[in-house]
N, C-alpha and C positions, 0 to 999 in steps of 0.2 A: 380423472383427467386434470382436475385442478392441482392435485398433488404433483403430478408429472410436470406441470408448468412451473410450479413453485420451485421444484428441485432443479429444473433447467435454469431458472433465473438465479438461484443461489450458486450454482456451479459457475455460471457466467461471471457473477460478482466475485467469486473466489479466484478466477483466472485472470480477470482484467481489472484495471483501475484507471482512474482519471488522474493525470499528472497535473502539476501546478499550472502549466500553460494550457490546460484544457484538452490535451491529446489523450487518446486511449492507449494504455500501455499494457503489455502482457507481463504478468508477474512471473519472472523466470527464476526459479530457485537456484540455478547454477550461477546466475549473474547478479541477482539482487540479494542483498543481505538484510535480514530483519534486525533493526536496531532499537526498536521501542514501540511506543503506542502513540497514536494521534488523538486519543480520547483523554480529555482533561481529567486529572485525578487518578489516572491509571498508573500502575508501576511503569517506570521508564518512560514517562510522558515526555514527548518532544513538542514544544510549542511551535517550533519552526523546523519541520522535518528536513526540508531542502537545505536550510542553513546549517543545521546540525551535521548533515551528511557531508556537506562541502567542507566544514571545519575538520571533519575526521579524514579528509583526503579522498572522498568519493567524488565522482563526476557530477552526481546529482542525487535527488531523493524525492520520494512521493509517498503520500498516504494511500494505501491500497489494500487489497484483499477484501474479505467480507465486510461490507458496510464501511469501508475505508478506515478501519481501526488500527492498522499496523503501519509503522514508518519503515519503508524499504529504502535502503541506500543502493545506488546503482554504480557498478564498477565500469 
């Protein structure tokens, strides 16, 4: 039972993320583009995911996916 709950939580974390303004967003692979990591010291680290995405011409960006480790740019 505990394993099923943990798996459900992990799946939810993988599908949803918290945006910079505190809203819950669905990670849509067809619309969002993975541009780097939100984890300090990681390869392709983005210290300001939203700012980096806007500089690249995207409408926005957020740290999302499992444990908010990925920087997703929004089209």
